[in-house]
Every structure is written in structure tokens, then in C-alpha cells.
PAMILO-485571 format. One line per field, with one value per atom (N, C-alpha, C, O): residue number from 0; residue in one letter; chain; atom name; x negated, y, z. Coordinates in steps of 0.001 Angstrom, whole numbers, plus 500000, padded with zeros to 6 digits. Atoms other than C-alpha are relative to their C-alpha. Last residue first. Layout:
num <- [NUM	...]
residuo <- [a	...]
cadena <- [A	...]
atomo <- [CA	...]
x <- [X	...]
y <- [Y	...]
z <- [Z	...]
***
This chain:
num <- [192	192	192	192	191	191	191	191	190	190	190	190	189	189	189	189	188	188	188	188	187	187	187	187	186	186	186	186	185	185	185	185	184	184	184	184	183	183	183	183	182	182	182	182	181	181	181	181	180	180	180	180	179	179	179	179	178	178	178	178	177	177	177	177	176	176	176	176	175	175	175	175	174	174	174	174	173	173	173	173	172	172	172	172	171	171	171	171	170	170	170	170	169	169	169	169	168	168	168	168	167	167	167	167	166	166	166	166	165	165	165	165	164	164	164	164	163	163	163	163	162	162	162	162	161	161	161	161	160	160	160	160	159	159	159	159	158	158	158	158	157	157	157	157	156	156	156	156	155	155	155	155	154	154	154	154	153	153	153	153	152	152	152	152	151	151	151	151	150	150	150	150	149	149	149	149	148	148	148	148	147	147	147	147	146	146	146	146	145	145	145	145	144	144	144	144	143	143	143	143	142	142	142	142	141	141	141	141	140	140	140	140	139	139	139	139	138	138	138	138	137	137	137	137	136	136	136	136	135	135	135	135	134	134	134	134	133	133	133	133	132	132	132	132	131	131	131	131	130	130	130	130	129	129	129	129	128	128	128	128	127	127	127	127	126	126	126	126	125	125	125	125	124	124	124	124	123	123	123	123	122	122	122	122	121	121	121	121	120	120	120	120	119	119	119	119	118	118	118	118	117	117	117	117	116	116	116	116	115	115	115	115	114	114	114	114	113	113	113	113	112	112	112	112	111	111	111	111	110	110	110	110	109	109	109	109	108	108	108	108	107	107	107	107	106	106	106	106	105	105	105	105	104	104	104	104	103	103	103	103	102	102	102	102	101	101	101	101	100	100	100	100	99	99	99	99	98	98	98	98	97	97	97	97	96	96	96	96	95	95	95	95	94	94	94	94	93	93	93	93	92	92	92	92	91	91	91	91	90	90	90	90	89	89	89	89	88	88	88	88	87	87	87	87	86	86	86	86	85	85	85	85	84	84	84	84	83	83	83	83	82	82	82	82	81	81	81	81	80	80	80	80	79	79	79	79	78	78	78	78	77	77	77	77	76	76	76	76	75	75	75	75	74	74	74	74	73	73	73	73	72	72	72	72	71	71	71	71	70	70	70	70	69	69	69	69	68	68	68	68	67	67	67	67	66	66	66	66	65	65	65	65	64	64	64	64	63	63	63	63	62	62	62	62	61	61	61	61	60	60	60	60	59	59	59	59	58	58	58	58	57	57	57	57	56	56	56	56	55	55	55	55	54	54	54	54	53	53	53	53	52	52	52	52	51	51	51	51	50	50	50	50	49	49	49	49	48	48	48	48	47	47	47	47	46	46	46	46	45	45	45	45	44	44	44	44	43	43	43	43	42	42	42	42	41	41	41	41	40	40	40	40	39	39	39	39	38	38	38	38	37	37	37	37	36	36	36	36	35	35	35	35	34	34	34	34	33	33	33	33	32	32	32	32	31	31	31	31	30	30	30	30	29	29	29	29	28	28	28	28	27	27	27	27	26	26	26	26	25	25	25	25	24	24	24	24	23	23	23	23	22	22	22	22	21	21	21	21	20	20	20	20	19	19	19	19	18	18	18	18	17	17	17	17	16	16	16	16	15	15	15	15	14	14	14	14	13	13	13	13	12	12	12	12	11	11	11	11	10	10	10	10	9	9	9	9	8	8	8	8	7	7	7	7	6	6	6	6	5	5	5	5	4	4	4	4	3	3	3	3	2	2	2	2	1	1	1	1	0	0	0	0]
residuo <- [h	h	h	h	s	s	s	s	l	l	l	l	e	e	e	e	l	l	l	l	n	n	n	n	f	f	f	f	s	s	s	s	l	l	l	l	s	s	s	s	i	i	i	i	r	r	r	r	a	a	a	a	m	m	m	m	e	e	e	e	s	s	s	s	n	n	n	n	n	n	n	n	i	i	i	i	e	e	e	e	v	v	v	v	h	h	h	h	h	h	h	h	k	k	k	k	l	l	l	l	w	w	w	w	s	s	s	s	p	p	p	p	f	f	f	f	l	l	l	l	l	l	l	l	l	l	l	l	d	d	d	d	g	g	g	g	e	e	e	e	n	n	n	n	c	c	c	c	t	t	t	t	y	y	y	y	t	t	t	t	f	f	f	f	t	t	t	t	e	e	e	e	s	s	s	s	n	n	n	n	f	f	f	f	e	e	e	e	n	n	n	n	f	f	f	f	k	k	k	k	k	k	k	k	v	v	v	v	s	s	s	s	q	q	q	q	d	d	d	d	a	a	a	a	i	i	i	i	l	l	l	l	g	g	g	g	e	e	e	e	s	s	s	s	p	p	p	p	h	h	h	h	e	e	e	e	f	f	f	f	v	v	v	v	i	i	i	i	n	n	n	n	g	g	g	g	s	s	s	s	n	n	n	n	k	k	k	k	p	p	p	p	v	v	v	v	k	k	k	k	l	l	l	l	y	y	y	y	y	y	y	y	a	a	a	a	a	a	a	a	s	s	s	s	m	m	m	m	n	n	n	n	s	s	s	s	g	g	g	g	t	t	t	t	h	h	h	h	m	m	m	m	h	h	h	h	s	s	s	s	k	k	k	k	n	n	n	n	y	y	y	y	s	s	s	s	g	g	g	g	k	k	k	k	p	p	p	p	n	n	n	n	y	y	y	y	n	n	n	n	f	f	f	f	w	w	w	w	l	l	l	l	g	g	g	g	k	k	k	k	s	s	s	s	c	c	c	c	i	i	i	i	n	n	n	n	i	i	i	i	n	n	n	n	e	e	e	e	q	q	q	q	f	f	f	f	h	h	h	h	y	y	y	y	y	y	y	y	g	g	g	g	i	i	i	i	f	f	f	f	n	n	n	n	k	k	k	k	i	i	i	i	s	s	s	s	d	d	d	d	h	h	h	h	a	a	a	a	e	e	e	e	t	t	t	t	f	f	f	f	f	f	f	f	k	k	k	k	k	k	k	k	i	i	i	i	d	d	d	d	k	k	k	k	d	d	d	d	e	e	e	e	s	s	s	s	s	s	s	s	i	i	i	i	i	i	i	i	e	e	e	e	s	s	s	s	q	q	q	q	w	w	w	w	g	g	g	g	g	g	g	g	v	v	v	v	n	n	n	n	s	s	s	s	l	l	l	l	d	d	d	d	r	r	r	r	g	g	g	g	v	v	v	v	t	t	t	t	q	q	q	q	e	e	e	e	r	r	r	r	l	l	l	l	k	k	k	k	y	y	y	y	v	v	v	v	k	k	k	k	s	s	s	s	i	i	i	i	l	l	l	l	q	q	q	q	q	q	q	q	d	d	d	d	l	l	l	l	k	k	k	k	k	k	k	k	n	n	n	n	t	t	t	t	l	l	l	l	k	k	k	k	s	s	s	s	i	i	i	i	h	h	h	h	i	i	i	i	p	p	p	p	v	v	v	v	v	v	v	v	f	f	f	f	p	p	p	p	t	t	t	t	i	i	i	i	i	i	i	i	e	e	e	e	s	s	s	s	m	m	m	m]
cadena <- [A	A	A	A	A	A	A	A	A	A	A	A	A	A	A	A	A	A	A	A	A	A	A	A	A	A	A	A	A	A	A	A	A	A	A	A	A	A	A	A	A	A	A	A	A	A	A	A	A	A	A	A	A	A	A	A	A	A	A	A	A	A	A	A	A	A	A	A	A	A	A	A	A	A	A	A	A	A	A	A	A	A	A	A	A	A	A	A	A	A	A	A	A	A	A	A	A	A	A	A	A	A	A	A	A	A	A	A	A	A	A	A	A	A	A	A	A	A	A	A	A	A	A	A	A	A	A	A	A	A	A	A	A	A	A	A	A	A	A	A	A	A	A	A	A	A	A	A	A	A	A	A	A	A	A	A	A	A	A	A	A	A	A	A	A	A	A	A	A	A	A	A	A	A	A	A	A	A	A	A	A	A	A	A	A	A	A	A	A	A	A	A	A	A	A	A	A	A	A	A	A	A	A	A	A	A	A	A	A	A	A	A	A	A	A	A	A	A	A	A	A	A	A	A	A	A	A	A	A	A	A	A	A	A	A	A	A	A	A	A	A	A	A	A	A	A	A	A	A	A	A	A	A	A	A	A	A	A	A	A	A	A	A	A	A	A	A	A	A	A	A	A	A	A	A	A	A	A	A	A	A	A	A	A	A	A	A	A	A	A	A	A	A	A	A	A	A	A	A	A	A	A	A	A	A	A	A	A	A	A	A	A	A	A	A	A	A	A	A	A	A	A	A	A	A	A	A	A	A	A	A	A	A	A	A	A	A	A	A	A	A	A	A	A	A	A	A	A	A	A	A	A	A	A	A	A	A	A	A	A	A	A	A	A	A	A	A	A	A	A	A	A	A	A	A	A	A	A	A	A	A	A	A	A	A	A	A	A	A	A	A	A	A	A	A	A	A	A	A	A	A	A	A	A	A	A	A	A	A	A	A	A	A	A	A	A	A	A	A	A	A	A	A	A	A	A	A	A	A	A	A	A	A	A	A	A	A	A	A	A	A	A	A	A	A	A	A	A	A	A	A	A	A	A	A	A	A	A	A	A	A	A	A	A	A	A	A	A	A	A	A	A	A	A	A	A	A	A	A	A	A	A	A	A	A	A	A	A	A	A	A	A	A	A	A	A	A	A	A	A	A	A	A	A	A	A	A	A	A	A	A	A	A	A	A	A	A	A	A	A	A	A	A	A	A	A	A	A	A	A	A	A	A	A	A	A	A	A	A	A	A	A	A	A	A	A	A	A	A	A	A	A	A	A	A	A	A	A	A	A	A	A	A	A	A	A	A	A	A	A	A	A	A	A	A	A	A	A	A	A	A	A	A	A	A	A	A	A	A	A	A	A	A	A	A	A	A	A	A	A	A	A	A	A	A	A	A	A	A	A	A	A	A	A	A	A	A	A	A	A	A	A	A	A	A	A	A	A	A	A	A	A	A	A	A	A	A	A	A	A	A	A	A	A	A	A	A	A	A	A	A	A	A	A	A	A	A	A	A	A	A	A	A	A	A	A	A	A	A	A	A	A	A	A	A	A	A	A	A	A	A	A	A	A	A	A	A	A	A	A	A	A	A	A	A	A	A	A	A	A	A	A	A	A	A	A	A	A	A	A	A	A	A	A	A	A	A	A	A	A	A	A	A	A	A	A	A	A	A	A	A	A	A	A	A	A	A	A	A	A	A	A	A	A	A	A	A	A	A	A	A	A	A	A	A	A	A	A	A	A	A	A	A	A	A	A	A	A	A	A	A	A]
atomo <- [N	CA	C	O	N	CA	C	O	N	CA	C	O	N	CA	C	O	N	CA	C	O	N	CA	C	O	N	CA	C	O	N	CA	C	O	N	CA	C	O	N	CA	C	O	N	CA	C	O	N	CA	C	O	N	CA	C	O	N	CA	C	O	N	CA	C	O	N	CA	C	O	N	CA	C	O	N	CA	C	O	N	CA	C	O	N	CA	C	O	N	CA	C	O	N	CA	C	O	N	CA	C	O	N	CA	C	O	N	CA	C	O	N	CA	C	O	N	CA	C	O	N	CA	C	O	N	CA	C	O	N	CA	C	O	N	CA	C	O	N	CA	C	O	N	CA	C	O	N	CA	C	O	N	CA	C	O	N	CA	C	O	N	CA	C	O	N	CA	C	O	N	CA	C	O	N	CA	C	O	N	CA	C	O	N	CA	C	O	N	CA	C	O	N	CA	C	O	N	CA	C	O	N	CA	C	O	N	CA	C	O	N	CA	C	O	N	CA	C	O	N	CA	C	O	N	CA	C	O	N	CA	C	O	N	CA	C	O	N	CA	C	O	N	CA	C	O	N	CA	C	O	N	CA	C	O	N	CA	C	O	N	CA	C	O	N	CA	C	O	N	CA	C	O	N	CA	C	O	N	CA	C	O	N	CA	C	O	N	CA	C	O	N	CA	C	O	N	CA	C	O	N	CA	C	O	N	CA	C	O	N	CA	C	O	N	CA	C	O	N	CA	C	O	N	CA	C	O	N	CA	C	O	N	CA	C	O	N	CA	C	O	N	CA	C	O	N	CA	C	O	N	CA	C	O	N	CA	C	O	N	CA	C	O	N	CA	C	O	N	CA	C	O	N	CA	C	O	N	CA	C	O	N	CA	C	O	N	CA	C	O	N	CA	C	O	N	CA	C	O	N	CA	C	O	N	CA	C	O	N	CA	C	O	N	CA	C	O	N	CA	C	O	N	CA	C	O	N	CA	C	O	N	CA	C	O	N	CA	C	O	N	CA	C	O	N	CA	C	O	N	CA	C	O	N	CA	C	O	N	CA	C	O	N	CA	C	O	N	CA	C	O	N	CA	C	O	N	CA	C	O	N	CA	C	O	N	CA	C	O	N	CA	C	O	N	CA	C	O	N	CA	C	O	N	CA	C	O	N	CA	C	O	N	CA	C	O	N	CA	C	O	N	CA	C	O	N	CA	C	O	N	CA	C	O	N	CA	C	O	N	CA	C	O	N	CA	C	O	N	CA	C	O	N	CA	C	O	N	CA	C	O	N	CA	C	O	N	CA	C	O	N	CA	C	O	N	CA	C	O	N	CA	C	O	N	CA	C	O	N	CA	C	O	N	CA	C	O	N	CA	C	O	N	CA	C	O	N	CA	C	O	N	CA	C	O	N	CA	C	O	N	CA	C	O	N	CA	C	O	N	CA	C	O	N	CA	C	O	N	CA	C	O	N	CA	C	O	N	CA	C	O	N	CA	C	O	N	CA	C	O	N	CA	C	O	N	CA	C	O	N	CA	C	O	N	CA	C	O	N	CA	C	O	N	CA	C	O	N	CA	C	O	N	CA	C	O	N	CA	C	O	N	CA	C	O	N	CA	C	O	N	CA	C	O	N	CA	C	O	N	CA	C	O	N	CA	C	O	N	CA	C	O	N	CA	C	O	N	CA	C	O	N	CA	C	O	N	CA	C	O	N	CA	C	O	N	CA	C	O	N	CA	C	O	N	CA	C	O	N	CA	C	O	N	CA	C	O	N	CA	C	O	N	CA	C	O	N	CA	C	O	N	CA	C	O	N	CA	C	O	N	CA	C	O	N	CA	C	O	N	CA	C	O	N	CA	C	O	N	CA	C	O	N	CA	C	O	N	CA	C	O	N	CA	C	O	N	CA	C	O	N	CA	C	O	N	CA	C	O	N	CA	C	O	N	CA	C	O	N	CA	C	O	N	CA	C	O]
x <- [500505	090073	501147	500929	499832	091296	499440	499162	500817	090787	500190	500202	500360	093443	499234	499609	500229	093668	499660	498987	500760	095110	499893	500788	499570	096320	499050	497910	500856	096307	500504	501687	499366	097684	498985	497778	500847	096815	500851	502021	499240	098403	499033	498110	500935	097008	500831	501636	500055	099656	498871	498542	499432	099069	499812	498934	498578	098557	500714	501943	499636	095244	501492	502255	499959	094165	500322	500210	499898	094997	500149	501169	498811	093834	499920	498854	499950	091088	501268	501946	500064	091696	500224	501165	498919	090907	499835	498804	500142	088825	501178	502209	499126	088226	499688	498542	500734	086478	500968	501785	500271	088319	499299	499127	498773	089828	499772	500514	499443	086367	501196	501169	500743	085967	500609	501750	499705	087038	499114	497938	500874	087169	500483	501654	499489	088664	498977	497835	500891	088003	500764	501869	500518	090205	499047	498627	498966	090772	499359	498357	499601	087890	501087	501224	499394	087147	500330	500558	499129	084741	500522	499775	500069	083325	501011	502190	498941	082519	499797	498704	500437	080488	501176	502254	499004	080902	499300	498160	498779	078938	501094	502034	498745	075639	501196	501306	499522	072439	501326	501780	500320	071014	500649	500879	499228	072660	499727	500487	500219	071318	500793	501605	499172	071810	499708	499476	499438	068941	500779	500242	500416	067643	500655	501072	500359	069575	499659	500438	501437	069478	499545	498355	500349	073253	498515	498131	499621	074037	499504	499075	500082	073929	500445	501444	500778	073138	499797	498670	500918	075932	499290	499911	501141	077444	498973	497791	499548	080920	498833	498983	500679	079515	500461	500370	499334	082033	499350	499943	500975	080869	500653	501299	500550	083905	499078	499404	500167	084777	499256	498321	501112	086038	499987	500940	499869	088221	498741	497630	500905	088132	500359	500987	500364	091004	499137	499458	498810	092926	499677	500542	499715	090209	501228	501897	501132	090259	500471	501546	500319	093279	498788	498489	500866	093046	499682	498657	499985	095748	499234	499600	499264	095640	499969	499834	499597	093023	500579	499881	500183	092769	500613	501755	499278	092267	499657	498491	500408	091271	500854	501982	499023	091322	499465	498280	500527	089595	501131	502302	501468	090173	499371	498388	500582	093831	498485	497942	499296	096105	499493	500172	500002	094949	500738	501547	498948	094142	499933	499090	500569	092210	501162	502297	499328	093280	499126	498137	500893	092205	500776	501680	500794	094853	499201	499455	499828	095986	499074	497861	501238	096483	500341	501500	499877	099151	498635	497676	499862	098839	500078	500036	500793	099471	500301	501456	499930	101165	499119	498480	500416	099997	500033	499106	499780	101766	499714	500445	500150	100553	500159	499528	500411	101669	499929	500663	499090	101807	499405	498204	500455	100320	501043	502244	499187	100678	499314	498110	499237	098815	500796	501165	499578	097541	500839	501765	498550	095921	500310	499749	499786	092399	501492	502092	498735	091633	500138	499873	499310	088000	501280	501272	498543	087033	500787	501850	499412	083483	501522	502170	499918	082449	500741	501556	499048	081815	499927	499318	500453	078645	500919	500451	499867	079766	499556	499425	501066	078481	500009	498989	501233	080728	498849	497984	499963	083824	498731	498301	500127	082945	499936	499069	501350	082358	499768	498742	500894	085572	498554	497834	499723	087564	499055	498473	500539	085920	500194	499294	501467	086571	499357	498384	500499	090250	498479	497935	500888	091093	499286	498395	501050	092580	498955	497764	500808	094504	498846	497719	500889	095622	499160	498036	501042	096982	499016	497803	500971	098841	498848	497687	500735	100516	498932	497803	500939	101409	499196	497999	501102	102964	498947	497753	500818	105050	498820	497731	499716	106293	499052	497851	499374	105685	500391	500755	501102	103219	500528	499758	500120	106250	498833	498639	499519	105654	499760	498703	500843	105312	500662	501859	499933	107322	499060	498546	498940	106101	500049	499109	500578	104046	501140	502128	499035	104935	499243	498280	499924	102872	501062	501828	499517	103106	500121	500611	499450	100947	500372	499503	499784	100270	500645	501577	501111	098809	500225	499482	501056	102050	498858	498873	501013	105326	499019	499387	500302	107479	498897	498106	501392	109211	499813	500782	500537	112527	498512	497766	500233	113464	499425	498840	499072	114997	499861	500798	498619	113445	500988	502048	499810	110025	501428	501969	499819	110275	500241	501032	498681	110800	500277	501377	498982	107848	501403	502258	500060	105604	501095	501817	499357	106731	500019	501006	498545	105828	500779	501830	499618	102346	501501	502164	499987	102051	500396	501138	498842	103040	500122	501225	498808	100552	501276	502201	499983	097775	501242	501884	499473	098711	500064	501030	498582	098225	500647	501747	499227	094965	501503	502330	498760	093412	500942	501796	499822	089900	501269	501333	499044	089082	500419	500536	499133	085922	500894	500407	500004	084107	500993	501779	499369	083093	499888	498792	500200	082346	500780	501980	498888	081961	499714	498709	499903	079769	501259	502351	498579	079047	500135	499801	499717	075611	501514	502205	498570	074314	500219	499670	499291	070798	501490	502095	498601	069056	500855	501341	499088	065355	501421	501691	498599	062818	500792	500652	499014	059174	501377	501617	498620	055993	500935	500524	498982	052361	501389	501646]
y <- [499897	043751	500099	500193	498682	042465	499982	498923	499835	039620	501409	502373	498607	038610	500068	499425	499594	035078	501480	502006	498776	033726	500320	500008	499041	030224	501187	501113	498820	027596	500898	500892	498897	024079	501127	500890	499273	021474	500960	501197	499317	018818	500646	500005	499545	017632	500787	501636	498614	015777	500204	499317	499781	012488	501453	502148	500340	011754	500286	500297	501295	013592	499751	500681	500959	016426	498586	497629	501376	019112	499076	499099	500771	022410	498575	497960	500549	024269	499163	498769	501463	026227	499476	499868	500635	029931	498487	498000	501426	032191	499530	500197	500525	035835	498530	498092	500796	036522	499395	498541	499207	039352	499203	499711	499848	036949	500749	500545	498647	035971	500161	499685	499022	032168	501388	501506	498669	029034	500996	500723	498940	025629	501326	501676	498685	022652	501026	501010	498832	019293	501260	501511	499658	016423	501177	501619	499980	014931	500237	499612	501334	015837	500125	501165	500258	019031	498527	497784	501156	019487	499583	499075	500995	022986	498895	499166	501003	025264	498976	498436	501149	028434	499035	499381	500772	031119	498926	498541	499209	033930	499294	499931	500692	032260	500929	501676	499704	034334	499327	499459	498657	034726	500325	501496	498997	031719	501432	502334	500066	029377	501116	501772	499133	028590	499754	498624	500772	027085	500957	501956	501406	028201	499120	497995	500609	031492	498530	497787	500256	032951	499382	499117	501278	032562	499667	498524	500161	035370	498657	497805	501401	036286	499953	500569	500146	039836	498528	498033	501130	040417	499817	499903	499716	043879	498893	499148	499798	043028	500223	500084	498897	041551	500106	499144	498711	039446	501178	502255	499061	036144	501371	501847	499079	033932	501011	501542	498676	030882	500879	500427	499253	027836	501402	502166	498584	025226	500698	500192	499481	021918	501444	502134	498585	020317	500410	500127	499178	017017	501488	502278	499114	014979	500880	501253	499737	012294	500820	500567	501047	012607	500402	501587	499558	015102	498821	498162	501075	014886	500495	501501	501141	016908	498799	497660	500952	019525	498730	497964	501330	022536	498986	499143	501039	025989	498673	498378	501402	028995	499152	499500	500890	032766	498578	498347	501322	035376	499168	499334	499971	039118	498693	498699	500843	039602	500092	500697	499830	041920	499106	498942	498657	040735	500012	499128	499918	037138	501354	501573	499870	036930	500200	500419	499144	035694	500168	499457	499218	033874	500957	501663	498978	031513	500817	500750	498709	028389	501008	500806	499405	025193	501283	501697	498733	022844	500479	499709	498846	020239	501339	502380	500017	017225	501245	501628	501224	018160	500123	501151	499806	020945	498679	497877	501292	021182	500202	500915	499985	024063	498575	497646	501230	024576	500213	501024	500534	027852	498737	498485	501301	029512	499487	499642	500792	033150	498717	498690	499093	035968	499228	499767	500553	033811	501030	501613	500125	035866	499471	499944	500673	035745	499735	499075	500722	038237	499427	500110	499880	039222	499156	498009	499921	039458	500177	500797	501197	038153	500030	498986	499925	040920	498776	498169	499032	039824	500022	499151	499393	037981	501125	502201	498553	037328	500758	501982	499511	033743	501525	502130	499799	033058	500526	501232	498616	033528	500331	501484	499092	030310	501450	502206	500144	028352	500977	501655	499298	029668	499958	500952	498563	028582	500803	501791	499568	025149	501504	502197	499956	024690	500466	501219	498947	025654	500106	501197	499113	023480	501025	501727	500782	020571	500907	500596	500581	022935	499199	499280	498943	024892	499532	500000	499754	021664	501059	500864	501098	020728	500221	499978	499805	024155	498918	499208	498904	023666	500325	500601	500568	020288	501066	500769	500899	021819	499401	499269	501364	024779	499039	499299	500699	027939	498569	497798	500497	029262	499300	498703	499417	029525	499389	498173	500920	028411	500638	501221	500015	031102	499110	499222	498720	030132	499880	498797	499771	027028	501465	502229	499449	026919	500317	500946	499508	024744	500496	499872	500682	024071	500623	501484	501366	024982	499211	498082	500122	028082	498529	497661	501339	028982	500053	500820	500348	032395	498667	498312	499009	033816	499692	500143	499917	032087	501106	502280	498656	031062	499931	498987	499579	027954	501394	502120	499715	026644	500325	500061	498600	025070	500120	499176	499045	021878	501437	502224	500391	019106	501079	501245	499916	020795	499634	500183	498590	021352	500167	501014	499581	017613	501454	501771	500639	016643	500439	500670	499407	019204	499404	500144	498687	018068	500681	501320	500247	014491	501302	501431	500395	015692	499727	500133	498781	017491	499701	500473	499209	014366	501268	501658	500656	012320	500747	500859	499753	014818	499378	500008	498646	014639	500328	500936	500051	010859	501370	501464	500552	011205	499953	500137	500491	013479	499530	500288	501454	013704	499438	498240	500342	017336	498548	498103	501161	017945	499796	499697	500994	021266	498898	499023	501256	023738	499032	498759	501009	027384	498751	498828	500937	029702	498867	498168	501309	032692	499229	499791	500349	035450	498614	497612	501416	036886	499799	500447	500292	040425	498534	498021	499161	041585	499701	499992	500141	038667	500788	500227	499926	039427	499889	500270	499819	038249	500078	499228	500901	038708	500299	501379	499654	040230	498995	497904	500898	040314	500487	501690]
z <- [498610	878563	500970	502178	499393	875178	501425	501986	498814	872723	500530	499764	499753	870218	501301	502282	498620	868888	500041	499154	499824	865661	501479	502264	498983	864893	500035	499575	499923	862196	501117	501457	499294	862060	500064	500117	499059	859521	500806	500505	498952	857353	500972	501475	498966	854004	501008	500626	499526	852025	500999	501787	498670	850193	500422	499911	500082	846477	501322	501375	499433	846682	499776	499516	501107	844400	500475	499709	499520	846966	498787	498098	500378	845494	500560	500593	501351	847342	499782	500731	499955	850508	498589	497899	500737	850757	500124	500588	500273	852949	499159	499072	501052	853798	499748	499843	500981	857120	498976	499320	501203	858915	498900	497792	500799	861476	498695	497734	499886	862737	499066	497932	500782	862756	500202	500650	499477	864616	499275	499034	500489	862904	500551	500407	499625	864734	499553	500012	500068	863091	500387	499906	498680	864330	500002	501072	498962	860887	501358	501705	499587	858627	501053	501697	498694	856767	500185	499231	500189	853884	501365	502202	498939	854350	499712	499484	500068	851444	501101	501276	499204	851980	500039	500523	499253	849356	500828	500565	499940	847675	500794	501270	500315	848444	500139	501111	501349	848208	499625	498489	500486	851712	498654	498351	499264	853422	499542	499893	498551	850721	500674	500022	499165	847027	501479	501909	498895	845069	500902	501380	500130	841688	501062	500788	498713	841553	499778	499181	499939	838022	501321	501493	500595	837510	500096	499849	501397	839931	499483	500261	500438	843570	498548	498177	501233	844632	499651	499637	499954	847150	498654	497595	500848	846897	499974	499744	501382	848144	499057	497843	500679	851334	498559	497795	499794	853280	499274	499210	499446	851770	500150	499216	500991	851151	500675	501736	499412	853251	498995	498333	500589	851363	500614	500463	499663	853073	499491	499651	498972	851230	500327	499524	500028	849337	501171	502325	499739	849587	500107	500485	501134	847859	500211	499247	500881	850615	498792	498248	500970	852890	499150	499004	501091	855756	499078	499249	500993	858431	498774	498168	499465	861656	499064	499511	501029	860754	500610	501274	499411	863061	499050	498618	500732	861551	500657	500919	499949	863580	499079	498730	500621	863783	500010	500250	500327	865916	499390	499730	499972	866292	499519	498778	498951	865391	499908	498984	498728	863392	501116	502130	499424	859976	501338	501623	498993	859098	500686	501556	498665	855853	500960	500536	499029	852440	501238	501417	499155	849293	500903	500457	500677	847922	501025	502228	499336	849749	499341	499276	499495	847754	500748	500793	499274	846416	500490	500553	500882	843682	500704	500049	501240	845908	499158	498973	500806	849178	498756	498532	501379	851539	499234	499350	500640	854894	498515	497827	501455	857063	499474	499980	500662	860666	498486	497921	501004	862574	499383	499476	500466	865649	499019	499240	500905	866627	499568	499315	500862	868281	498957	497914	501288	871154	499254	499817	500163	873917	498601	497613	501283	875260	499872	500720	500101	878024	498593	497604	501291	878589	500023	500471	499783	882264	498699	498696	499391	881835	500074	500006	498551	879451	500539	499844	499477	875897	501525	502146	498738	874926	500467	500839	500129	871333	501258	501233	500878	871319	499878	499548	499240	874324	499161	499679	499525	872139	500789	500818	501142	870335	500458	500020	500525	873562	498846	498805	499059	875118	499497	499594	500129	872044	500886	500440	501292	872004	499803	499329	499906	875727	498697	498722	499108	875399	500025	499855	500758	872365	500879	500401	500669	874347	499346	499361	498916	876660	499414	499903	499527	873580	501194	501378	500987	872081	500508	500429	499912	875258	499027	499358	498736	875303	500169	500564	500280	871632	501258	501177	500795	872445	499681	499635	499161	875277	499230	499788	500432	873178	500726	500798	498870	875223	499648	500536	499169	872618	501253	502005	498660	870356	500772	500763	498967	866776	501365	501603	498799	864089	501059	501324	499291	860989	501196	501476	499021	859256	500422	500202	498779	856081	500958	500576	499020	853107	501220	501665	498717	850009	500889	500457	500179	846344	501285	501270	501346	846794	499812	499743	500546	850415	498617	498373	500904	851236	499301	498386	499778	852644	499038	497892	501057	851843	500336	500372	500499	854794	498953	498920	499867	856074	499443	499221	501326	854743	500086	499143	500366	858064	498593	498062	499397	859488	499508	499638	500283	857392	500430	499826	501456	857330	499602	498642	500365	861095	498500	498086	499513	861696	499601	499149	500832	859514	500401	499545	501342	861244	499116	498449	499906	864725	498622	498259	499949	863839	500046	499418	501360	862861	499926	498971	500808	866220	498554	497947	499572	868150	499160	498776	500550	866104	500394	499590	501446	866901	499365	498525	500205	870589	498509	498049	499622	870576	499787	499243	501127	868631	500305	499412	499406	871299	498887	498428	500154	869845	500629	500905	498953	869148	499768	498627	500245	867117	501214	502341	498926	866945	499657	498718	500379	864265	501167	501655	498954	865080	499609	499349	500166	862112	500968	500840	499353	862914	499599	499508	499989	860397	500627	499994	500194	861162	500050	500835	499973	860895	499659	498684	499036	861779	500118	501150	500404	860067	501001	501982	498857	860211	499463	498324	500374	857666	501293	502171	499413	858507	499418	498878	500331	857173	500645	501039	499453	858209	499586	499542]
***
């Protein structure tokens, strides 16, 4: 008798948020911030990324209320102690027009990270998660890719998708080939006792 065990798993939690009114308020905030600020350059190439937005902002508070159950559900998979504290380590907006993308990166200084998709035109770029193992044995001889031999996992996002994942998981976003901008927000969470 033989069996396969999977001692290590990389969770990516995908849920759908449906508050369209709040999404429109957040999109309006992105356009206003783009007019008022230069933004910052981190992983974005050709796009715009806001500075960190205060967690006291009324729209951001509403967003975290909407996302609360998804965040708790994701953290629940880790079976932490009941009194775990969840603290925002920063939230920012991403505006990616045609031709822009986000190069490979991870989110240091936090435990969990997320991306929420506000506006996703067709062909505006997928998020691609990269296998954390540097010694992965995948090559051209693979007949069919699966969770054992894939070097990447590509997810095609839709408006309202909230993706939560470990901050150490490298990822990038493909080039936007649409005529319209892709708009998202990202945030980091820190867990403590």
C-alpha cells in the first residue's frame, strides 16, 4: 500500500464581496487620489499606486466591515488561538492602465495579504502566484500541470473578488492588454496575541 501526503499547503482564499455602492465610492476615491498625488513606485510598472490609506478613512472602514467574514474565514484555516488580534498594516489602491503590470514581489512585514478587484476589464491581466519551492522539479516533460508540478498558479480575477494569501507568497500581475484600467486595492494584515 502507498499513499501521497501533502504536509505543506499554500492557501489562497477567494471570496466575493457584493457591495457595488461601496465599490463605486472606492473607485471614485482612486480617481480623486490620482489627481491629487503622484503615488509611489514599488512593484508597479507603468501603473499608479497610492500611498498608504488611513484605516480611519470612512470608506476603508466600510470596506473592512464588508471583508471581515472573509478575513476571519481565511485565518480560521490556521487554527490560531481564539484571542488572536488582527491589525491592518496598510491598505493602498492600484490603478493599472493599458500596458502596465506588477512585477514579482511579496509583502514583507506582515502575515497575510490581500487583493480586492474593483474594476476588471477583459484582458486586463491575471494575478499569478509563484510556487515557493526553489527546487521544484517541473520542466518541459510534464504532460499535465497540477498542484505537484506547477511553478505558477494563474487566477483570472473578476470584479468583487477578494483574494487572501500568506504575505510571503510571491506573485505578479500580467500586463494589461485592455483599453481600460484595472483598479484594485491591496492590504496587509498582522496577527498577534
